[in-house]
C-alpha positions in Angstrom: 0.0 0.0 -0.1 2.9 2.4 1.0 4.4 1.6 -2.4 1.3 2.4 -4.4 0.9 5.7 -2.6 4.4 6.6 -3.4 4.0 5.8 -7.0 0.7 7.8 -7.1 2.6 10.7 -5.3 5.3 10.5 -7.9 2.9 10.8 -10.7 1.3 14.0 -9.3 2.6 17.3 -10.7 3.6 20.0 -8.7 1.7 22.1 -11.2 -1.7 20.6 -10.3 -4.2 23.0 -9.1 -6.5 22.5 -6.1 -10.0 22.7 -6.3 -11.7 23.7 -3.3 -14.6 25.7 -4.4 -17.3 23.3 -5.2 -20.0 25.8 -4.7 -19.0 27.3 -8.1 -19.8 23.9 -9.7 -22.9 21.8 -10.3 -22.5 20.4 -13.8 -21.2 17.1 -15.1 -20.3 17.4 -18.9 -20.1 14.3 -21.1 -17.7 15.3 -23.9 -17.4 12.1 -25.8 -20.1 10.4 -27.8 -22.7 8.9 -25.8 -22.0 5.5 -24.4 -23.3 3.4 -21.6 -20.1 3.6 -19.6 -19.6 7.4 -19.8 -23.3 7.8 -19.2 -23.0 5.6 -16.1 -20.2 7.6 -14.9 -22.1 10.8 -15.2 -25.0 9.3 -13.4 -22.7 7.8 -10.6 -21.1 11.3 -10.2 -24.4 13.0 -10.2 -25.8 10.6 -7.4 -22.9 10.8 -4.9 -21.8 14.5 -5.5 -25.6 15.4 -5.0 -25.4 13.3 -1.6 -22.2 14.9 -0.6 -23.1 18.4 -1.7 -26.8 18.4 -0.7 -27.9 19.9 -4.1 -28.6 18.8 -7.7 -26.0 18.3 -10.3 -26.9 18.6 -14.0 -25.6 16.3 -16.6 -24.9 18.2 -20.1 -23.7 16.8 -23.4 -22.2 19.9 -24.7 -19.3 21.7 -23.0 -20.3 24.7 -20.6 -18.4 27.9 -19.6 -17.0 27.9 -16.1 -16.1 25.2 -13.8 -17.6 21.6 -14.4 -16.6 18.2 -14.1 -15.7 17.0 -17.8 -15.9 13.4 -18.7 -14.1 12.5 -21.9 -12.5 9.6 -23.9 -9.3 10.5 -25.8 -6.9 7.5 -26.4 -4.7 10.1 -28.1 -4.1 12.2 -25.0 -0.1 12.2 -24.5 -0.7 11.6 -20.7 -2.3 8.2 -21.7 0.5 7.2 -24.2 1.6 3.6 -23.6 -1.0 3.1 -21.0 -3.4 0.1 -20.9 -6.9 0.5 -22.1 -8.4 1.0 -18.7 -6.1 3.9 -17.8 -7.6 7.3 -16.9 -6.1 10.8 -16.5 -7.6 13.0 -13.8 -6.8 16.7 -13.6 -8.1 19.8 -11.6 -7.8 23.4 -12.3 -9.6 26.7 -12.2 -12.1 25.0 -14.8 -13.1 22.3 -12.5 -12.1 18.6 -13.0 -11.4 16.7 -16.2 -11.5 12.8 -16.2 -10.2 11.4 -19.4 -10.3 7.7 -20.2 -8.4 5.7 -23.0 -11.9 4.1 -23.3 -15.5 4.7 -22.0 -15.0 2.2 -19.4 -11.8 3.9 -18.4 -13.6 7.1 -17.9 -16.0 5.2 -15.7 -13.2 4.1 -13.5 -11.9 7.6 -13.5 -15.1 8.7 -12.1 -15.0 6.2 -9.3 -11.5 7.2 -8.7 -12.6 10.9 -8.0 -15.4 9.6 -5.7 -12.8 7.6 -3.9 -10.6 10.7 -3.7 -13.5 12.5 -2.0 -14.0 9.7 0.5 -16.6 7.5 -1.0 -16.1 3.8 -0.2 -17.9 0.8 -1.6 -17.1 -2.4 0.2 -20.0 -4.8 -1.2 -22.9 -4.1 -3.5 -25.2 -2.8 -0.7 -26.1 0.5 0.6 -25.2 -0.6 4.1 -21.6 -1.3 2.8 -21.2 2.1 1.2 -19.6 5.0 2.8 -20.5 8.6 1.5 -19.0 11.7 3.3 -21.3 14.4 4.2 -19.3 17.2 2.4 -17.1 17.7 -0.6 -13.4 18.3 0.2 -10.7 20.1 -1.8 -8.9 18.0 -4.4 -5.6 18.3 -6.2 -5.3 16.2 -9.2 -2.9 15.6 -12.0 -2.3 12.0 -12.5 -2.8 9.0 -14.7 -4.2 5.9 -12.9 -3.5 2.5 -14.6 -5.1 -0.7 -13.2 -2.8 -3.3 -11.5 -5.1 -6.3 -12.1 -7.4 -7.4 -14.9 -10.5 -9.0 -13.0 -12.8 -6.7 -11.0 -15.4 -9.0 -9.6 -15.3 -10.5 -6.2 -16.8 -14.1 -6.2 -17.5 -16.7 -3.8 -18.2 -20.3 -4.2 -21.8 -19.6 -4.2 -21.5 -16.9 -7.0 -21.1 -13.3 -7.5 -20.6 -11.2 -4.6 -19.9 -7.7 -5.8 -18.4 -5.5 -8.5 -15.3 -3.6 -7.4 -15.7 0.0 -8.4 -12.3 1.4 -8.7 -10.2 -1.4 -10.4 -6.9 0.1 -9.8 
């Protein structure tokens, strides 16, 4: 765990801007063509950010001016070069947060990584095993996350138990 934290810290850039003014943001923009994974990522963010902020979040399919969370798929992004298909780039700046995946599924993983960064935890597929903070905290993001394993399902001899949300 300490090694993984060290690797993540090494990937973070000193130029990453901190996002602390969540009050100025209430929109999630899906910039890539419609896809079940990016749509699911937007809905997941809308649900949990709404719980944490106590207000409604809008999902848009065209870019907006001002701060927003922007979900995109761009396998040509230089930060994702030579990474696997499940890699996601997360960045924060004055325009909000950008989550860019190599694939739509990677963008979904990136959305779950943002929620994890904010303190959300899913232990099993049941609300009893879900932890959601009661407020939004400041985040500073500028990193690529690349999954360490291929399978993202937890199973038991009796069958499927839960889908692991982050996969990294």
